C-alpha positions as CSV (number, residue, x, y, z in Angstrom):
1,X,22.6,-4.6,-51.5
2,X,20.6,-1.5,-51.8
3,X,20.0,-1.6,-47.9
4,X,23.7,-1.5,-47.2
5,X,24.4,1.2,-49.8
6,X,21.6,3.8,-48.3
7,X,23.1,3.6,-45.1
8,X,26.1,5.9,-46.2
9,X,26.0,8.9,-48.9
10,X,26.8,8.1,-52.3
11,X,30.6,7.7,-51.7
12,X,33.0,6.9,-49.0
13,X,35.6,9.8,-48.7
14,X,39.0,9.6,-47.7
15,X,40.7,12.4,-45.4
16,X,43.1,13.4,-48.2
17,X,42.1,16.6,-50.2
18,X,42.8,17.1,-54.0
19,X,44.2,20.2,-55.5
20,X,40.8,22.2,-55.1
21,X,40.3,21.2,-51.3
22,X,37.6,18.7,-51.8
23,X,37.8,15.4,-50.1
24,X,39.0,12.5,-52.3
25,X,36.8,9.4,-52.9
26,X,37.7,5.9,-52.4
27,X,37.3,3.7,-55.5
28,X,34.0,1.8,-56.3
29,X,35.5,-1.5,-55.0
30,X,35.6,-0.4,-51.4
31,X,31.8,0.9,-51.5
32,X,30.9,-2.3,-52.8
33,X,33.1,-4.1,-50.0
34,X,31.7,-1.9,-47.2
35,X,28.2,-2.8,-48.5
36,X,28.8,-6.7,-48.4
37,X,30.4,-6.4,-45.1
38,X,27.3,-4.4,-43.5
39,X,25.0,-7.1,-45.0
40,X,27.2,-9.7,-43.8
41,X,27.4,-8.1,-40.2
42,X,23.7,-7.8,-40.1
43,X,23.0,-11.7,-41.2
44,X,25.7,-12.6,-38.4
45,X,23.7,-10.7,-35.7
46,X,20.3,-12.1,-36.8
47,X,22.0,-15.7,-36.7
48,X,23.4,-14.9,-33.2
49,X,20.2,-13.7,-31.5
50,X,18.2,-16.4,-33.1
51,X,20.6,-19.3,-31.8
52,X,20.6,-17.3,-28.3
53,X,17.0,-17.2,-28.1
54,X,16.6,-21.0,-29.2
55,X,19.4,-22.1,-26.6
56,X,18.0,-19.9,-24.0
57,X,14.4,-20.0,-25.0
58,X,13.3,-23.1,-22.8
59,X,15.2,-21.7,-19.8
60,X,13.8,-18.5,-19.8
61,X,10.3,-19.9,-20.2
62,X,10.9,-22.2,-17.0
63,X,12.3,-19.0,-15.3
64,X,9.4,-16.9,-16.0
65,X,6.9,-19.6,-14.9
66,X,8.7,-19.8,-11.8
67,X,8.5,-16.0,-11.4
68,X,4.8,-16.0,-12.1
69,X,4.2,-18.5,-9.4
70,X,6.4,-16.5,-7.1
71,X,4.4,-13.5,-7.6
72,X,1.1,-15.5,-6.7
73,X,2.6,-16.5,-3.5
74,X,3.3,-13.1,-2.8
75,X,-0.1,-11.8,-3.6
76,X,-1.8,-14.4,-1.7
77,X,0.6,-13.5,1.3
78,X,-0.4,-10.0,1.1
79,X,-4.1,-10.8,0.9
80,X,-3.8,-13.0,4.0
81,X,-2.2,-10.3,5.9
82,X,-4.7,-7.7,4.9
83,X,-7.6,-10.1,6.2
84,X,-5.9,-10.7,9.5
85,X,-5.7,-6.8,10.1
86,X,-9.4,-6.4,9.3
C-alpha cells in the first residue's frame, strides 16, 4: 500500500473549509479506500495489457515478419532500378 499512498499527499482534502478557513480532511477510511482502488486499477491495467499481448502477440509477430519481407522486396526493387540506370 505504500506505493498508492505516495501518489497523493498526507490527506485527501474536501472542498469545505473549517472555521479557520482551512480545508477539511476526509476520514482515514477514504484514504485507505483510494489506496486500494489505485492498486486494483494498476493491477487491472497490467492484466489487460498482458492479456492483450498474449492474444495479439502471434498475429503481430506474423505481421512484422510479412512487413520485413515486403521491405526486402522493395529494397531489391530499388537495387534493380539503380543497376539499370548505370
